[in-house]
TORDREN-172423 format. One line per 4 residues: number of its first residue (from 0); their letters; for each residue x, z, y of C-alpha. Coordinates in steps of 0.5 Angstrom, whole numbers. Layout:
NUM) A) X Z Y | ... $
This chain:
0) MWVI) 66 199 256 | 69 204 260 | 65 209 263 | 69 214 268 $
4) KKGR) 66 220 271 | 70 224 276 | 70 232 274 | 68 235 268 $
8) PQKD) 63 231 264 | 56 233 264 | 52 233 257 | 46 230 260 $
12) TKED) 50 225 264 | 46 218 263 | 51 212 261 | 47 208 267 $
16) EGPH) 49 213 272 | 55 212 276 | 60 206 276 | 62 202 270 $
20) WQLA) 70 202 270 | 73 197 266 | 80 198 262 | 86 195 266 $
24) SSGT) 88 190 260 | 92 184 260 | 86 181 264 | 85 185 270 $
28) QDLA) 92 189 270 | 95 189 277 | 89 186 281 | 88 190 288 $
32) AGTV) 82 192 291 | 79 186 294 | 81 181 289 | 77 175 287 $
36) FGIG) 78 172 280 | 75 168 275 | 76 167 268 | 75 159 265 $
40) PDGQ) 72 156 259 | 79 157 255 | 79 165 256 | 85 164 262 $
44) RFMV) 85 168 268 | 86 165 275 | 86 167 282 | 81 165 287 $
48) DRVP) 82 169 293 | 83 176 296 | 78 179 301 | 82 181 308 $
52) VTVK) 79 188 308 | 81 195 309 | 83 198 302 | 82 206 302 $
56) TSRS) 87 210 298 | 86 217 295 | 91 221 290 | 90 227 286 $
60) AHAI) 96 232 284 | 92 235 279 | 91 232 272 | 84 229 271 $
64) EDRV) 80 229 265 | 76 222 265 | 70 221 260 | 71 214 257 $
68) RATL) 68 209 252 | 72 203 249 | 73 200 243 | 79 203 238 $
72) SAYA) 83 196 238 | 83 196 246 | 86 203 246 | 91 201 241 $
76) RFLG) 93 195 245 | 93 199 252 | 97 204 249 | 102 199 246 $
80) LDPS) 101 200 239 | 99 194 234 | 92 193 235 | 91 190 228 $
84) MADA) 92 197 226 | 86 199 228 | 79 197 226 | 76 191 229 $
88) QTEP) 71 195 232 | 67 191 238 | 62 197 239 | 64 202 244 $
92) LDHC) 67 209 242 | 64 215 244 | 67 221 246 | 74 219 248 $
96) KLEL) 78 222 254 | 84 220 258 | 88 225 261 | 91 222 268 $
100) HNEE) 96 225 271 | 98 224 279 | 92 219 279 | 91 214 285 $
104) SEAV) 85 211 287 | 84 205 291 | 77 202 294 | 75 197 299 $
108) DEEE) 72 199 305 | 64 198 304 | 62 197 311 | 68 191 312 $
112) FSAQ) 66 188 305 | 59 188 306 | 60 184 313 | 64 179 310 $
116) LNEL) 60 178 303 | 56 173 306 | 62 168 308 | 65 170 301 $
120) LAKL) 59 168 297 | 58 161 301 | 65 159 299 | 65 161 292 $
124) GKIY) 58 157 292 | 62 151 293 | 67 152 287 | 62 155 283 $
128) RADS) 62 152 275 | 57 155 270 | 62 155 265 | 67 160 268 $
132) RYFV) 66 167 270 | 68 170 277 | 69 177 279 | 71 182 285 $
136) VRGT) 75 188 284 | 71 194 288 | 76 199 286 | 82 201 282 $
140) ISAP) 85 207 278 | 92 208 277 | 97 213 274 | 104 214 271 $
144) AVVP) 102 217 265 | 96 217 260 | 94 222 255 | 88 220 250 $
148) HFSS) 85 225 246 | 82 222 240 | 78 226 235 | 81 226 228 $
152) DQVT) 77 221 225 | 79 216 230 | 86 217 229 | 85 216 222 $
156) RLFR) 82 209 223 | 87 208 228 | 93 208 223 | 88 207 217 $
160) AKPA) 91 213 214 | 91 220 215 | 97 222 219 | 100 229 220 $
164) AETS) 95 231 226 | 100 234 231 | 106 228 230 | 101 223 231 $
168) LKGL) 97 225 237 | 103 227 241 | 106 220 239 | 99 216 243 $
172) SREF) 101 219 250 | 104 213 254 | 108 214 260 | 110 208 265 $
176) SMAR) 116 207 268 | 112 207 275 | 104 208 276 | 100 203 273 $
180) QVAV) 93 201 273 | 88 205 268 | 82 202 270 | 78 197 275 $
184) LLDE) 71 197 278 | 68 190 278 | 62 186 280 | 61 179 277 $
188) VLPV) 59 174 282 | 52 171 279 | 47 166 281 | 41 170 283 $
192) RSNL) 37 163 285 | 38 156 282 | 37 150 286 | 33 145 283 $
196) GSGS) 35 139 287 | 43 138 289 | 47 143 292 | 50 150 291 $
200) PKLG) 47 155 287 | 45 162 291 | 50 167 289 | 50 175 289 $
204) LVAL) 54 181 286 | 52 185 280 | 56 191 277 | 59 189 271 $
208) KQPL) 57 194 265 | 59 190 259 | 66 190 257 | 71 185 260 $
212) PEVR) 73 180 254 | 81 180 253 | 83 174 258 | 90 172 260 $
216) SAGE) 93 169 266 | 95 162 268 | 98 159 274 | 96 165 279 $
220) STSA) 97 165 286 | 94 171 290 | 95 167 297 | 91 161 295 $
224) PVHS) 85 160 300 | 78 159 296 | 77 152 298 | 84 150 295 $
228) HAQP) 82 153 288 | 82 148 282 | 81 150 275 | 87 152 271 $
232) TSNA) 89 146 266 | 96 148 263 | 98 154 259 | 103 156 264 $
236) VSEA) 103 164 264 | 104 167 271 | 110 172 272 | 105 177 274 $
240) EDVT) 102 177 267 | 103 184 263 | 102 182 256 | 107 185 251 $
244) VPWV) 109 183 244 | 113 188 239 | 119 187 236 | 120 191 230 $
248) TAVV) 125 192 225 | 123 195 218 | 124 196 211 | 120 191 206 $
252) DPIE) 122 194 200 | 119 201 197 | 123 206 198 | 122 212 193 $
256) VADT) 124 218 198 | 119 220 203 | 123 220 209 | 123 213 211 $
260) KTIA) 130 214 215 | 133 215 208 | 136 210 204 | 139 210 197 $
264) IAQP) 146 207 195 | 144 205 188 | 141 199 190 | 141 194 196 $
268) VSME) 135 195 201 | 131 189 204 | 130 189 211 | 127 185 216 $
272) THLG) 127 184 224 | 121 180 227 | 119 178 234 | 111 179 235 $
276) LAAG) 105 180 230 | 103 173 228 | 109 170 233 | 105 164 234 $
280) EGEL) 107 159 240 | 101 162 244 | 103 169 243 | 111 168 245 $
284) AAIG) 109 163 251 | 105 170 253 | 112 173 254 | 116 167 257 $
288) ISQD) 119 164 251 | 117 157 251 | 116 152 245 | 122 148 247 $
292) LLKD) 126 155 247 | 123 155 240 | 125 148 238 | 132 149 241 $
296) AGIQ) 134 155 236 | 134 159 243 | 132 166 239 | 137 169 234 $
300) FKVV) 138 176 231 | 145 179 230 | 146 185 225 | 152 190 226 $
304) LQGA) 153 195 221 | 157 202 220 | 158 205 214 | 154 199 210 $
308) QGRP) 155 192 208 | 150 187 209 | 148 179 208 | 142 175 210 $
312) QDKS) 136 176 205 | 135 168 203 | 143 166 203 | 148 167 197 $
316) AAWA) 153 170 202 | 158 175 201 | 157 182 203 | 159 183 210 $
320) TSLL) 160 188 216 | 157 184 221 | 152 179 221 | 150 173 226 $
324) SPEL) 143 170 224 | 144 162 222 | 142 157 227 | 134 158 226 $
328) RFEP) 129 153 228 | 122 155 229 | 116 150 229 | 110 155 231 $
332) PAPT) 106 158 229 | 112 160 223 | 114 167 224 | 120 169 228 $
336) RFAF) 124 173 223 | 130 175 220 | 131 178 213 | 137 181 211 $
340) QIQA) 139 186 206 | 144 192 207 | 148 196 202 | 151 203 204 $
344) DAPG) 158 204 202 | 157 212 200 | 153 218 201 | 153 219 209 $
348) NVGL) 151 216 215 | 149 209 216 | 149 206 223 | 145 200 224 $
352) RVVL) 144 196 231 | 140 190 231 | 140 185 237 | 135 180 240 $
356) YLNG) 138 174 243 | 135 169 247 | 139 163 250 | 145 166 247 $
360) RPTL) 144 172 252 | 144 179 248 | 137 181 251 | 135 187 247 $
364) SQQI) 138 192 242 | 135 197 237 | 140 203 235 | 138 205 228 $
368) ALTA) 141 211 224 | 140 212 217 | 142 217 212 | 145 214 205 $
372) VERV) 143 219 199 | 145 218 191 | 138 217 189 | 136 211 185 $
376) APAA) 129 208 186 | 125 206 180 | 126 198 179 | 119 197 177 $
380) IEAP) 116 198 183 | 112 192 186 | 109 192 193 | 107 186 198 $
384) RQSA) 112 183 202 | 111 186 209 | 113 191 214 | 113 198 213 $
388) AAPF) 108 202 217 | 113 206 220 | 118 201 223 | 125 204 224 $
392) GCNN) 126 200 230 | 121 198 235 | 121 195 242 | 115 193 246 $
396) INGR) 117 187 250 | 113 186 257 | 112 178 259 | 113 179 266 $
400) NLAT) 119 183 266 | 122 178 261 | 119 171 264 | 123 173 270 $
404) LPAP) 130 175 267 | 135 170 269 | 138 166 264 | 146 166 264 $
408) AITL) 150 160 264 | 156 163 260 | 155 169 255 | 162 172 253 $
412) EIGD) 162 177 248 | 168 181 245 | 167 184 239 | 171 190 235 $
416) HDHG) 175 189 229 | 181 192 225 | 185 185 226 | 183 184 234 $
420) YPIE) 178 183 239 | 174 177 237 | 171 173 243 | 165 169 242 $
424) LTIA) 163 164 248 | 156 161 249 | 155 156 255 | 148 154 257 $
428) GRRA) 145 157 251 | 150 153 246 | 154 158 242 | 162 156 240 $
432) ERPA) 162 154 233 | 166 160 231 | 169 166 234 | 177 166 236 $
436) VPAI) 181 172 236 | 187 173 242 | 194 171 239 | 196 177 242 $
440) ERAD) 197 183 238 | 191 189 238 | 196 194 240 | 199 190 245 $
444) LESK) 193 188 248 | 191 196 248 | 198 198 252 | 197 192 257 $
448) TIAW) 190 195 259 | 193 202 260 | 199 198 265 | 194 194 268 $
452) RKQL) 190 200 270 | 196 203 273 | 197 197 277 | 191 197 280 $
456) VALS) 190 204 282 | 197 204 285 | 194 198 289 | 188 202 291 $
460) EQYG) 193 208 294 | 196 203 298 | 190 201 301 | 191 204 308 $
464) HGTH) 187 208 313 | 189 206 319 | 187 199 320 | 182 197 325 $
468) DELA) 179 191 322 | 174 194 317 | 174 188 313 | 182 188 312 $
472) TETP) 187 192 307 | 194 194 309 | 196 193 301 | 202 188 302 $
476) DALR) 199 181 299 | 193 184 296 | 190 177 294 | 197 175 290 $
480) AFAR) 198 182 287 | 191 182 284 | 191 174 282 | 198 176 278 $
484) IGAE) 194 182 274 | 188 177 273 | 192 172 270 | 196 176 265 $
488) IHQA) 189 179 263 | 187 171 262 | 193 169 258 | 193 175 254 $
492) LFGR) 186 173 252 | 186 166 252 | 194 165 251 | 199 160 255 $
496) PKQR) 197 153 256 | 202 150 251 | 202 156 246 | 201 153 239 $
500) GIED) 195 155 234 | 190 157 240 | 186 151 240 | 179 155 240 $
504) LRRM) 181 160 245 | 184 154 250 | 177 150 249 | 173 157 251 $
508) ADAI) 178 157 257 | 177 150 259 | 170 150 258 | 170 157 263 $
512) AQLG) 174 154 268 | 170 148 269 | 164 152 271 | 163 154 278 $
516) ATNG) 158 154 284 | 152 150 283 | 148 148 290 | 152 154 293 $
520) QRAL) 149 159 288 | 154 162 283 | 153 161 276 | 151 168 272 $
524) MTIS) 156 170 267 | 154 175 262 | 159 180 259 | 159 184 253 $
528) AERL) 165 188 251 | 163 195 249 | 170 197 246 | 175 193 251 $
532) PLPW) 175 196 258 | 178 191 262 | 176 190 270 | 173 183 268 $
536) GIVY) 172 181 276 | 179 180 277 | 181 175 271 | 184 169 274 $
540) DGEL) 184 162 271 | 186 159 278 | 193 156 279 | 198 161 281 $
544) ADEK) 204 159 285 | 209 162 290 | 209 157 295 | 201 156 295 $
548) PVDL) 196 160 297 | 191 164 292 | 185 160 290 | 179 165 291 $
552) SGFW) 175 161 286 | 180 163 281 | 178 170 280 | 172 170 275 $
556) GHRF) 168 176 280 | 169 171 286 | 167 164 282 | 161 168 278 $
560) LIER) 156 173 279 | 157 177 273 | 153 182 269 | 155 187 264 $
564) IAPA) 152 188 258 | 152 195 254 | 148 198 249 | 144 203 254 $
568) VLEK) 143 197 258 | 139 193 252 | 134 198 251 | 129 195 255 $
572) IPAR) 128 190 260 | 126 193 267 | 122 190 272 | 126 186 278 $
576) ALRE) 123 190 284 | 124 197 285 | 118 197 289 | 111 194 287 $
580) AKDR) 106 192 292 | 102 197 289 | 107 203 291 | 105 207 296 $
584) IAQL) 112 211 296 | 119 208 295 | 125 212 296 | 132 211 297 $
588) VPCI) 136 218 295 | 143 218 299 | 148 223 296 | 154 224 300 $
592) NPHL) 160 229 299 | 161 231 307 | 168 234 305 | 171 227 304 $
596) DSQQ) 173 226 311 | 177 233 312 | 180 232 305 | 183 225 306 $
600) KVVA) 184 225 314 | 179 219 314 | 172 217 318 | 168 215 312 $
604) ASNQ) 163 220 310 | 161 221 317 | 159 213 317 | 155 214 311 $
608) RAFF) 151 220 314 | 150 216 320 | 148 210 317 | 142 213 312 $
612) ETLA) 140 218 318 | 138 212 323 | 136 207 317 | 129 204 319 $
616) EARI) 127 200 313 | 120 198 312 | 120 197 305 | 123 203 303 $
620) TCHP) 124 210 306 | 130 215 306 | 130 222 303 | 134 227 307 $
624) VVQT) 142 226 305 | 143 231 299 | 150 234 300 | 151 239 295 $
628) REAL) 150 240 287 | 144 245 289 | 141 240 293 | 142 235 288 $
632) GLWL) 139 239 282 | 133 241 287 | 131 233 287 | 132 232 280 $
636) AKDH) 127 238 278 | 122 235 283 | 122 227 283 | 116 225 280 $
640) GESR) 117 217 281 | 118 216 288 | 125 215 288 | 127 207 286 $
644) LVYF) 135 207 289 | 140 213 288 | 146 212 292 | 153 217 291 $
648) FCHA) 159 217 295 | 163 222 293 | 169 224 288 | 168 222 281 $
652) SSAK) 172 222 275 | 171 218 268 | 173 221 262 | 178 216 258 $
656) TIDD) 181 216 251 | 186 210 254 | 192 213 256 | 200 213 255 $
660) RYFQ) 199 216 248 | 195 209 246 | 188 211 245 | 189 218 242 $
664) STES) 183 222 245 | 185 226 251 | 178 229 254 | 171 230 252 $
668) SDKG) 166 225 255 | 161 231 257 | 166 235 261 | 171 230 263 $
672) TWLD) 166 226 267 | 164 229 273 | 162 228 281 | 163 232 286 $
676) LDAD) 159 234 292 | 162 241 294 | 169 243 296 | 169 248 291 $
680) KSLH) 172 244 285 | 168 249 280 | 162 246 282 | 163 239 278 $
684) IDIN) 157 235 277 | 159 234 270 | 155 230 264 | 153 237 261 $
688) WLRK) 150 239 268 | 146 233 269 | 143 234 262 | 141 241 264 $
692) AREE) 138 239 271 | 133 234 268 | 131 233 261 | 126 228 263 $
696) RLAG) 127 221 265 | 126 219 272 | 119 216 272 | 121 211 278 $
700) QPLI) 127 207 274 | 131 207 280 | 137 203 281 | 143 207 281 $
704) FLNA) 149 206 286 | 155 210 284 | 160 209 290 | 166 213 287 $
708) CSTA) 172 212 283 | 172 209 276 | 164 210 275 | 163 204 271 $
712) EGDR) 170 204 268 | 169 203 260 | 173 206 254 | 176 204 247 $
716) EFQS) 172 210 244 | 165 210 249 | 162 206 255 | 162 210 261 $
720) PFLT) 159 216 260 | 155 215 267 | 152 209 264 | 150 213 258 $
724) QFVR) 147 219 262 | 143 215 268 | 141 209 264 | 139 211 257 $
728) EYDA) 138 219 259 | 135 218 266 | 132 211 264 | 135 208 271 $
732) RGLI) 134 200 271 | 141 199 272 | 148 201 275 | 153 199 280 $
736) GSDW) 160 202 279 | 167 201 280 | 172 199 275 | 178 203 277 $
740) KIPT) 180 208 283 | 177 206 289 | 180 207 297 | 175 211 301 $
744) VFAD) 175 207 307 | 174 201 303 | 168 204 299 | 165 206 306 $
748) AFAR) 165 199 310 | 163 195 303 | 157 200 302 | 154 199 309 $
752) RFLR) 154 192 309 | 152 191 302 | 146 196 303 | 144 192 309 $
756) RFLG) 143 186 306 | 140 189 299 | 135 193 303 | 133 187 308 $
760) GTSL) 131 183 302 | 137 180 299 | 137 180 291 | 142 185 288 $
764) GQAL) 147 180 286 | 147 176 292 | 148 182 296 | 154 183 293 $
768) IATS) 157 176 293 | 155 175 300 | 159 182 302 | 165 180 298 $
772) DEFM) 165 174 301 | 166 177 308 | 172 181 305 | 176 176 301 $
776) AAGN) 176 171 307 | 180 176 310 | 185 177 304 | 182 183 302 $
780) PFPL) 180 183 294 | 177 190 293 | 170 188 292 | 172 185 285 $
784) IYAI) 173 193 283 | 165 193 283 | 161 192 277 | 153 191 275 $
788) YGRT) 151 193 269 | 143 191 268 | 139 185 272 | 143 182 278 $
792) DIVV) 136 179 281 | 134 186 282 | 130 186 289 | 127 192 293 $
796) SEEN) 120 189 294 | 116 185 290 | 115 181 297 | 122 178 296 $
800) T) 121 175 289 $
C-alpha cells in the first residue's frame, strides 16, 4: 500500500488520513482519471467504461518528496529490477520516500463525477459479478523520473547482500523515456445492500486502502460502453500492457578476479544469455511472444566476438569467432537460454556483442566490453550453475513496445569477414540454410562502392534549380541513371544471372524478386549492414533494357518499406507513438539554416520557415524556428522531454574513411561530422560540440529528421556518427537521413509534403512511401536517397495507433 502525503511528512500523521495512493504497476499503468476497470477471477484486468468527466491537471516544477509505503518486491518491480532479488515480503515497508521531478497530477472534477455517479452505479449493477472486483480511477500522479530513498537495511534486503552504498543507491533511480504514472487513487465498487430476491445489488464506492494485487490486462478496449462488456475469456494481452521482462547475459562460471568485467585467458569462461526469469509461456506472452513463436523457433541468439573465440556450451563444436545459435525449439516453460563459452586470444580488450532475434529480425543487442588478463582461476572451485548477480548485459523488454513492433517480410544481414561480406537472408521468419559470400572480390566491391557514391553525387548536382514543377527533376534521364547504378549493386552482391558457382546467391536474389506489395501495402524489409555502406534504396532487380521504360518496382526502395538496423538502434525498443494520450506537451523543433537561399540562389529555406510558422497541427505544437548554433545550444540545455520531433534543414557533412585511397582513414568522425546553421563556417556543429552542449539524454525520445547531405551515410569503419550521437547518446527513437548529397530544392519540396502527411496522422514509413510515389510517378527517383533507422511504424499520436 502506498500512502502519498503532499508536502513535508509530519511525525504525527495518521495512516488513515488523506488519500490512499496505489503503486502504478502493471495492473494500473496508463489508466486515466475517470477510467472504470475490473479484475476477473483469473487475475486479469479488463476495461469497463470511461466516465465522461472533466479531468483537472496540475504540475509542479520542483522536486517533491512523497512519503510512501509499499512492499520491497513491489519497489523492485517498479524500478525495473529483478523482483526475485528482494525478500518476498507481503507487509508494507515503512519509511520509504520517493523523490518525483516535474510531477503532474490528474483528478476528476468531483462535482461532475458526483452528478454522474448514480447512473454509473446503475450500469455497473447490471453486469456486476461477485467473483470479480471493480474500480474507479479518481486521480493519478505522473513523473519522468523517480528517485527512491531506501535505508541501508532495505538496500541490503533488496540485493540480498551488503553492497557498496553509493553505487547501489545511485543505480536505483529510474528515468523514463517520457512521464509515466507513478501512483493512482482508486475507489472500489462494492455492494452496500444486497437483494434477497432477484435483481442487481445496490452498489457504492469505497476508498481502496489495501494494496491492489499485481494483475495483467486482457483484451482492453477503452471505448467500449459498459453495456457491451463481457468477462475476459482469452489470454490475449492488450497492446497497452506495460509488462517488462529482462534479457540478461551473464557469467555462470566462478571468476577469481573481483572485477566481473575481467576474465582470465588461461581457461574458457562459460556464459549464458537468457530471456525472462522463469521464461514460461505466460511470462513471454505478456511481452508479445506467443506460444506459436516458441514452437516455431522464432527466438534465437547470436554472439559476435572480437579478441576472443567462442563455441556453444553444449556442442562439441570448433572454436569460432562468430556464433549463431542452432534452431532452438522451446516447449514452455522450458527456459529460453543459449549457453556458450568464450576463450580470450590474448591479454587485452575483448568485445562481446549478443543479438536477440525474433522471427529472424535483429531486435535487441547488448554490447559488452571485457578485459582479458593473465590470471589462472582455481580449477577446484565449484558453484551452482546460475547467472551472476551482476550481469554483464541486461535489457528490460517492454511488452507494449515489443507487441506493436512490425514483423519484417525480409531480413537481409550483411556480415564482415576477411574473405568478404557474407549475406544472410530470412524470409517470413525462415532463415536460409547458410550464408553466401558475393562472388566479387572484397577489394573490388569496396572500390565500386566509392565509384557508385561519386556517380550519385554527380546526379544530385545536375538536379537543377529552375524547374517550375516541384515533383520533377532536370537531371537527364534520372530514373535510368539510378537503375543502372542499382543494377550494378545488385549484380555485385548476387552475381550475374548465368554465372556459375553462385547458386546460393541466385536463390536469395530470386526469393527477394518474387516479393512485392500485398493488399496495396509494401512488404517490410529489414537491412543490417553495419560495415557495407551501400545506398540500399536504389538496389535494382528489375528488367533494364534500353528500349523499355524503367520498372519502378525494380527499385528496392520503391517495392519495399525499408528499415535500417545498426547497433545504436538495437539498444532499445521504443514506443511507436511520439505523443501518448497522457502527454500535455509534444513539440516539433525545426532547425533551419536561413542562409541557404542566398548562398545557393534558391528558394528553399524561406519555404521551410513559412511552412513551420503557419503550421497549425493539433497533435503537436511547434517550437520557434532555431536558426543559429547558439539557439540550438539553448534548446538542448533546456529541453525537459517536451520535444518529440526534431527536424534539421541545413548544410551537413559526414566523416568517411571510404575514399579514393581504399578505406584509409582520412577524417576524425568527431570533427569531420557536422551540421551548419550559421553563415560563419567556424561555427560548425560537430559531434564534439553536440556532446558538450548536452551530456544527458533527451527525455522525450524524439524522432530525428536530418534533411541534409549524407546524414545517414554509413562507413566502412563506423556507422553514421549522426546516428550514434542522436540515437545512442541522445536516446532518440529513430533517425531519418540521406545516403548521399541531397539537392536543396528537392529536400525542401519533399519534406513539406512528407511532414504534412506524417503530422496529419500517417505512420512514418507510409508517409515516406506515399510522398516518394508522387515524385517517382513524375520520373524523379531522388526519394530513394532517404533512409529510416528504427521503427517505420512511428506515429505522432496514440490516436493513430
